[in-house]
C-alpha positions in Angstrom: 0.0 0.0 0.0 3.0 2.3 -0.2 3.7 2.1 -4.0 6.6 -0.2 -3.7 5.0 -2.9 -6.0 4.3 -0.2 -8.6 7.8 1.1 -8.5 9.2 -2.4 -8.9 7.0 -3.1 -11.9 8.0 0.2 -13.5 11.6 -0.7 -13.0 11.1 -4.1 -14.5 9.3 -2.6 -17.5 12.1 -0.1 -18.1 14.7 -2.9 -17.9 12.7 -4.9 -20.5 12.5 -1.9 -22.8 16.2 -1.3 -22.4 16.9 -4.8 -23.5 14.5 -4.7 -26.4 11.9 -7.1 -25.0 8.3 -6.8 -26.2 6.4 -8.1 -23.2 6.6 -8.8 -19.5 5.2 -12.1 -18.1 4.5 -13.3 -14.5 2.6 -15.9 -12.6 0.3 -15.4 -9.7 -2.0 -17.6 -7.6 -5.7 -16.9 -8.0 -6.9 -15.0 -4.9 -3.6 -13.3 -4.3 -4.3 -9.6 -3.6 -1.3 -8.6 -5.7 -3.3 -9.5 -8.9 -5.2 -6.2 -8.6 -1.9 -4.4 -8.9 -0.9 -6.4 -12.0 -4.4 -5.7 -13.5 -4.0 -2.0 -12.9 -0.5 -2.0 -14.4 -1.8 -3.4 -17.6 -1.2 -7.2 -17.3 -3.8 -9.5 -18.8 -4.6 -13.1 -18.0 -3.3 -15.4 -20.8 -3.6 -18.8 -19.2 -5.1 -20.5 -16.1 -4.0 -23.9 -14.8 -4.6 -26.0 -11.8 -1.4 -26.2 -9.7 -2.5 -29.2 -7.7 0.6 -31.2 -6.8 3.0 -28.3 -6.9 2.1 -26.7 -3.6 1.4 -28.1 -0.2 -1.7 -26.5 1.2 -3.8 -23.9 -0.6 -2.2 -20.5 -0.9 -4.6 -17.6 -1.1 -7.5 -20.0 -1.0 -6.9 -21.3 -4.5 -5.1 -24.0 -6.4 -5.2 -22.1 -9.7 -2.1 -20.5 -11.2 -2.6 -17.6 -13.6 -0.1 -16.6 -16.2 -0.2 -12.9 -17.1 1.5 -10.8 -19.6 1.9 -7.1 -20.6 2.9 -6.0 -24.1 5.3 -3.1 -24.1 
């Protein structure tokens, strides 16, 4: 809630641009509050998949992993 996540995403985007990349990608668990930040920053969902077997327990109340990307 202090803008640190936004600043980190801005830094990552600038690094990607500097290296000539055309998109950023990340993975997030469904239900993770950080997903709202990624949505606001311009990331879109590109793939959802069950992550059963990869994690012990149920992080953020979900067993669904979301792959997101942002074109730059």
